C-alpha positions in Angstrom: -168.3 -15.9 -99.3 -169.6 -17.3 -96.1 -172.8 -18.9 -94.9 -174.7 -16.8 -92.4 -176.5 -18.3 -89.5 -180.0 -16.7 -88.5 -179.6 -15.7 -84.9 -182.4 -16.8 -82.4 -182.8 -14.4 -79.6 -183.5 -17.4 -77.3 -180.0 -18.6 -77.6 -177.2 -17.0 -75.3 -174.5 -15.9 -77.9 -171.5 -16.8 -75.7 -173.1 -20.3 -75.4 -173.3 -20.8 -79.1 -169.7 -19.6 -79.6 -168.6 -22.3 -76.9 -170.1 -25.0 -78.5 -169.0 -24.1 -82.0 -165.4 -23.2 -80.9 -165.1 -26.4 -78.9 -165.8 -28.7 -81.8 -163.9 -26.7 -84.1 -160.7 -26.6 -81.8 -160.9 -30.5 -81.3 -161.5 -31.6 -84.8 -158.5 -29.4 -86.0 -156.3 -30.9 -83.4 -157.4 -34.6 -84.5 -157.3 -33.5 -88.2 -153.7 -32.4 -88.0 -152.5 -35.3 -86.3 -154.4 -37.6 -88.8 -152.5 -35.8 -91.7 -149.2 -36.6 -89.9 -150.3 -40.2 -89.7 -150.1 -40.1 -85.8 -151.3 -43.1 -84.3 -153.5 -41.5 -81.6 -155.4 -39.7 -84.3 -155.8 -42.7 -86.6 -157.1 -44.9 -83.8 -159.1 -42.0 -82.6 -160.9 -41.6 -86.0 -161.7 -45.3 -86.2 -163.1 -45.2 -82.6 -165.2 -42.2 -83.2 -166.8 -43.9 -86.3 -168.2 -46.6 -84.2 -170.2 -43.8 -82.3 -172.2 -42.6 -85.2 -176.0 -43.1 -84.3 -175.1 -43.9 -80.6 -176.3 -41.8 -77.8 -173.6 -39.3 -76.5 -171.6 -40.5 -73.5 -173.0 -44.0 -74.0 -169.7 -45.5 -75.1 -167.1 -45.2 -72.6 -164.4 -45.8 -75.3 -165.3 -42.4 -76.7 -165.0 -40.5 -73.5 -162.3 -37.9 -73.9 -162.5 -38.1 -77.9 -165.6 -35.7 -78.4 -164.0 -32.3 -77.5 -166.6 -31.8 -74.7 -163.8 -31.0 -72.3 -163.1 -27.6 -74.5 -166.9 -26.9 -74.0 -166.7 -26.8 -70.2 -163.4 -24.8 -70.5 -165.2 -21.4 -70.8 -163.4 -18.0 -70.3 -163.2 -16.1 -67.0 -166.3 -15.3 -65.4 -168.5 -17.5 -67.6 -171.2 -19.2 -65.9 -171.4 -23.2 -65.8 -174.0 -24.5 -68.1 -177.2 -25.9 -66.8 -177.9 -29.5 -67.2 -180.2 -29.0 -70.1 -177.6 -26.9 -71.9 -174.8 -29.4 -71.3 -176.8 -32.3 -72.6 -177.7 -30.2 -75.8 -173.9 -29.4 -76.3 -172.9 -32.9 -75.6 -175.2 -34.2 -78.3 -174.1 -31.8 -80.8 -170.7 -32.2 -80.2 -171.1 -36.2 -80.5 -172.9 -36.1 -83.7 -170.5 -33.5 -85.3 -167.3 -35.1 -84.3 -168.4 -38.6 -85.3 -169.8 -37.6 -88.6 -166.4 -35.7 -89.3 -164.6 -38.8 -88.7 -166.8 -40.7 -91.2 -166.1 -37.6 -93.6 -162.3 -37.6 -93.2 -162.0 -41.5 -93.3 -159.1 -42.4 -95.6 -158.4 -39.1 -96.9 -155.1 -37.3 -96.2 -155.1 -35.2 -99.2 -158.0 -32.7 -98.1 -159.4 -31.6 -94.7 -163.0 -32.3 -94.6 -163.4 -29.8 -91.8 -162.8 -26.3 -92.9 -163.4 -23.5 -90.3 -165.6 -21.0 -92.2 -166.4 -23.6 -94.9 -169.7 -24.8 -96.2 -172.7 -25.7 -94.3 -174.9 -28.5 -94.9 -177.2 -26.7 -97.4 -174.2 -25.1 -99.4 -172.4 -28.5 -99.5 -175.3 -30.3 -100.9 -175.8 -27.7 -103.5 -172.1 -28.1 -104.5 -172.7 -31.7 -105.1 -175.1 -30.9 -107.9 -174.1 -31.1 -111.4 -176.8 -29.4 -113.2 -178.3 -32.8 -114.2 -181.8 -32.9 -112.9 -181.9 -36.7 -112.9 -178.8 -36.7 -110.5 -179.6 -33.5 -108.6 -183.2 -34.2 -107.5 -182.4 -37.1 -105.4 -179.6 -34.9 -103.7 -182.2 -32.1 -103.1 -184.5 -34.5 -101.6 -181.8 -35.8 -99.3 -181.4 -32.2 -97.8 -185.2 -32.0 -97.5 -185.3 -35.2 -95.6 -182.5 -34.0 -93.3 -184.3 -30.9 -92.8 -187.5 -32.4 -91.8 -186.4 -34.9 -89.4 -188.4 -35.3 -86.4 -185.9 -36.4 -83.7 -182.1 -36.3 -83.3 -181.7 -40.0 -84.1 -183.4 -39.5 -87.5 -181.5 -36.3 -88.2 -178.3 -38.1 -87.5 -179.0 -41.0 -89.9 -179.9 -38.4 -92.7 -176.9 -36.3 -92.0 -174.9 -39.6 -92.3 -176.2 -40.3 -95.6 -175.4 -36.8 -96.8 -171.7 -37.1 -95.4 -171.2 -40.2 -97.4 -171.8 -38.5 -100.5 -169.7 -35.3 -99.5 -166.9 -37.9 -98.6 -166.9 -39.4 -102.0 -166.7 -36.0 -103.7 -164.5 -34.4 -101.3 -166.6 -31.6 -100.4 -165.8 -30.3 -96.9 -168.1 -29.0 -94.2 -167.6 -26.5 -91.2 -168.2 -29.1 -88.4 -168.1 -26.1 -85.8 -171.0 -24.6 -87.5 -172.7 -27.9 -87.8 -172.4 -28.4 -84.0 -173.7 -24.9 -83.4 -176.6 -25.9 -85.5 -177.2 -29.2 -83.9 -177.2 -27.3 -80.5 -179.8 -25.0 -81.9 -182.0 -27.7 -83.4 -182.6 -29.3 -80.0 -184.2 -26.0 -78.6 -187.7 -24.8 -78.8 -188.4 -23.6 -82.4 -184.9 -24.7 -83.2 -185.5 -27.3 -85.8 -187.2 -24.3 -88.0 -184.2 -21.9 -87.5 -181.9 -24.6 -88.7 -184.2 -25.4 -91.6 -184.0 -21.8 -92.7 -180.4 -21.6 -92.5 -179.8 -24.6 -94.6 -182.5 -23.5 -97.2 -180.9 -20.1 -97.6 -177.5 -21.5 -98.1 -178.8 -23.9 -100.4 -180.7 -21.5 -102.7 -178.1 -18.8 -102.4 -174.8 -20.7 -103.2 -172.9 -19.5 -106.1 -169.5 -20.8 -107.3 -166.7 -18.3 -106.5 -166.2 -16.4 -110.0 -163.1 -17.1 -111.9 -161.8 -20.0 -109.8 -164.2 -22.8 -110.1 -165.3 -24.7 -107.2 -163.1 -24.3 -104.0 -163.1 -25.7 -100.6 -163.8 -22.4 -99.0 -166.7 -21.3 -101.2 -170.1 -20.9 -99.6 -173.4 -19.1 -100.2 -174.2 -15.4 -99.8 -177.7 -14.9 -98.1 -180.2 -12.7 -100.2 -183.2 -11.1 -98.5 -185.7 -13.9 -99.2 -186.4 -16.6 -96.5 -186.5 -20.0 -98.1 -188.3 -22.6 -96.0 -187.5 -26.3 -96.7 -190.7 -28.2 -97.0 -191.6 -31.9 -97.7 -192.5 -32.6 -101.2 -196.3 -33.2 -101.7 
């Protein structure tokens, strides 16, 4: 089962794929090196974690570690992104890659980035145990992320979720997250991302007969679920 991201007519599809593919390609390379205990990858993760919550490109120490180069390596004939598009993509890549570095920290047994893996909404649902006292604070964390008013607040609330996912070794698709972070910065983007997270949260079901597994995600039904602040 896979998460479905609602398509916005204002977003060029080639641009969406480029941001997502760039982050996926970059993280997979670092993740492989980290699992092999290669010094460059271990050091890169430590440096990336220091960039969480900082503006993209502010820290020269992170230049070359965010996968932005892959974003600009579009296919033949592709137009160069505008300044506005580049800024959105750089912000999205920075947030996604630094959060992954936190998520993967000290874990060489499971990959915390899975291409085609859970979205934020699905991952939070997977954290839930069926115990209302434990589950309600988790649901509220997702609501708080969905209703963030700016990128800085969103990053902080996603960081809180990632810490919980790291503890339970629940992965994310960080390419998808980068794509959604890019979308979030566009006009009407937050509502589109909110719908995607709400749908995957509500529609998630464990894979039958196999229990929880890293690749499981939600199937979307025909109902649109909006995430709203509690009264």
